[in-house]
C-alpha positions in Angstrom: 8.5 9.6 20.3 11.4 9.7 17.7 14.8 9.2 19.3 17.5 11.6 18.4 19.7 9.4 16.6 17.1 8.1 14.2 15.3 11.5 13.5 17.9 12.9 11.0 17.9 9.7 9.1 14.1 9.4 8.8 13.6 13.1 8.1 16.3 12.8 5.4 14.4 9.9 3.7 11.0 11.7 4.3 12.3 14.7 2.5 12.6 12.6 -0.7 8.8 12.0 -0.8 6.9 14.4 -3.1 5.1 17.1 -1.0 1.7 16.0 -1.9 2.1 12.6 -0.1 3.0 14.5 3.1 0.7 17.4 3.0 -2.4 18.1 0.6 -3.7 21.6 0.2 -7.0 20.0 -0.7 -7.2 17.9 2.4 -6.9 19.9 5.6 -7.2 16.6 7.8 -3.7 15.6 6.6 -2.1 12.7 8.5 0.9 14.5 9.2 -1.0 17.4 11.0 -3.0 15.4 13.4 -2.6 14.1 16.8 -3.9 10.5 16.8 -4.8 8.0 19.6 -5.1 4.1 19.6 -7.7 2.2 21.4 -5.6 1.6 24.3 -5.1 5.3 24.6 -1.4 5.6 23.2 -1.0 9.1 21.8 1.2 9.8 18.9 1.6 12.6 16.0 0.6 11.8 12.5 4.1 12.3 11.2 5.4 10.0 13.9 2.8 7.3 12.6 3.5 7.7 9.0 7.3 7.5 9.9 6.6 4.2 11.6 4.5 2.8 9.0 7.0 3.8 6.2 9.9 2.3 8.0 7.9 -0.9 8.8 7.0 -1.3 5.0 10.6 -1.1 4.1 11.7 -4.7 3.6 13.1 -6.3 5.6 11.9 -4.7 8.8 10.2 -6.2 11.9 8.4 -4.3 14.7 11.3 -5.2 17.0 13.6 -3.3 14.7 11.6 -0.1 15.1 12.0 -0.1 19.1 15.3 1.8 18.9 14.2 4.2 16.3 10.8 5.2 18.1 11.2 4.2 21.7 7.9 2.4 21.9 7.3 -1.4 22.9 6.3 -3.7 19.9 2.6 -3.9 20.6 2.2 -0.2 20.5 4.2 0.0 17.3 1.7 -2.4 15.9 -1.2 -0.6 16.9 -0.1 2.8 15.8 0.8 1.5 12.4 -2.5 -0.1 12.1 -4.3 3.1 12.9 -2.2 4.9 10.4 -3.3 2.4 7.8 -6.8 2.6 8.7 -6.6 6.5 8.6 -5.1 6.5 5.3 -7.5 3.8 3.9 -10.6 5.6 5.3 -9.4 9.0 3.8 -8.3 7.9 0.4 -10.1 4.5 -0.2 -11.9 6.0 -3.2 -8.5 6.4 -5.0 -8.0 2.8 -4.9 -11.4 1.2 -5.2 -13.0 3.5 -7.7 -12.4 3.7 -11.4 -9.6 6.1 -12.1 -10.8 8.3 -14.7 -7.7 10.3 -15.0 -5.6 7.3 -16.5 -8.5 5.4 -18.0 -10.7 7.8 -19.8 -11.6 6.8 -23.4 -8.9 9.0 -24.9 -6.3 7.5 -22.7 -7.5 4.0 -23.5 -7.2 4.5 -27.2 -3.4 5.8 -26.7 -2.8 2.6 -24.7 -4.4 0.5 -27.4 -2.4 2.3 -30.1 0.9 1.8 -28.4 0.4 -1.9 -27.9 -0.8 -2.3 -31.5 2.2 -0.3 -32.8 4.4 -3.1 -31.0 2.9 -5.8 -33.3 -0.1 -7.0 -31.2 -2.7 -9.2 -32.8 -5.5 -6.9 -31.4 -6.0 -3.4 -32.2 -8.2 -2.9 -29.0 -6.2 -4.1 -26.3 -5.2 -1.5 -23.9 -3.7 -3.5 -21.0 -2.3 -6.7 -19.7 -3.9 -8.9 -16.8 -1.4 -9.5 -14.2 -2.1 -12.1 -11.4 0.3 -12.3 -8.4 0.5 -14.2 -5.3 1.9 -12.5 -2.4 3.2 -15.0 0.2 2.1 -14.8 3.9 3.0 -16.6 7.0 1.1 -19.9 7.8 -2.2 -18.9 9.2 -3.4 -20.6 12.5 -7.1 -20.9 11.1 -8.4 -21.6 7.7 -5.1 -22.8 6.1 -6.8 -24.2 3.2 -8.4 -20.9 2.2 -4.9 -19.3 1.8 -2.8 -22.2 0.4 -1.8 -21.8 -3.2 -1.1 -25.4 -4.5 0.4 -24.1 -7.7 2.9 -21.9 -6.0 3.0 -24.2 -3.0 2.8 -21.3 -0.3 0.2 -19.6 1.7 -0.7 -16.3 0.1 -3.2 -13.8 -1.0 -3.8 -13.3 -4.6 -4.3 -10.1 -6.4 -5.2 -9.3 -10.0 -4.5 -6.2 -11.8 -4.7 -4.5 -15.2 -1.0 -3.4 -16.1 -1.1 -0.4 -18.6 1.6 0.2 -21.3 2.9 3.3 -19.4 3.7 1.1 -16.3 0.9 2.0 -14.1 -1.6 -0.2 -12.6 -5.0 0.5 -14.1 -7.2 -1.4 -11.7 -6.6 -3.7 -8.9 -8.8 -6.7 -7.6 -8.0 -8.4 -4.5 -6.9 -9.6 -2.0 -8.7 -12.9 -2.2 -8.1 -16.4 -1.0 -9.6 -19.4 -2.4 -13.2 -21.0 -2.2 -13.3 -24.1 0.1 -16.0 -26.6 -1.1 
């Protein structure tokens, strides 16, 4: 339940989001319109869960920082944000895991290659750049060797993506750890 003092601030920030993020005419089961329930039977609205998730993902923010905004204990906040993440992934995973034909069709790939070649690249068929990144995580309790990156000297998860010349990520691979022999 949103408390009175935080409601106007959160709604003001949510109003800045594009309308297709909050509601979709093609998807009647929008997260904002649904009433959701956690495994331990906490009930929340989709909009409340989305607000919790967006606030939680804003850096820096801990679950304990959300207590005064939403009036729920830390374990419930964690379960609600996990439910919303699962809902969003289960509903829209194909947009992340499948080939994005809108930005990676043959005509668009040729435009990207021409743009890169025009900047003086040695290759005329290069349409993007491989970008690898390590996202640091806290030290895990188990299997620390799998998550440790000796090069960066942190525990982390690796992602690899193809960055296109227009700034979009063409394809994402990860997260992965390392293989243990």
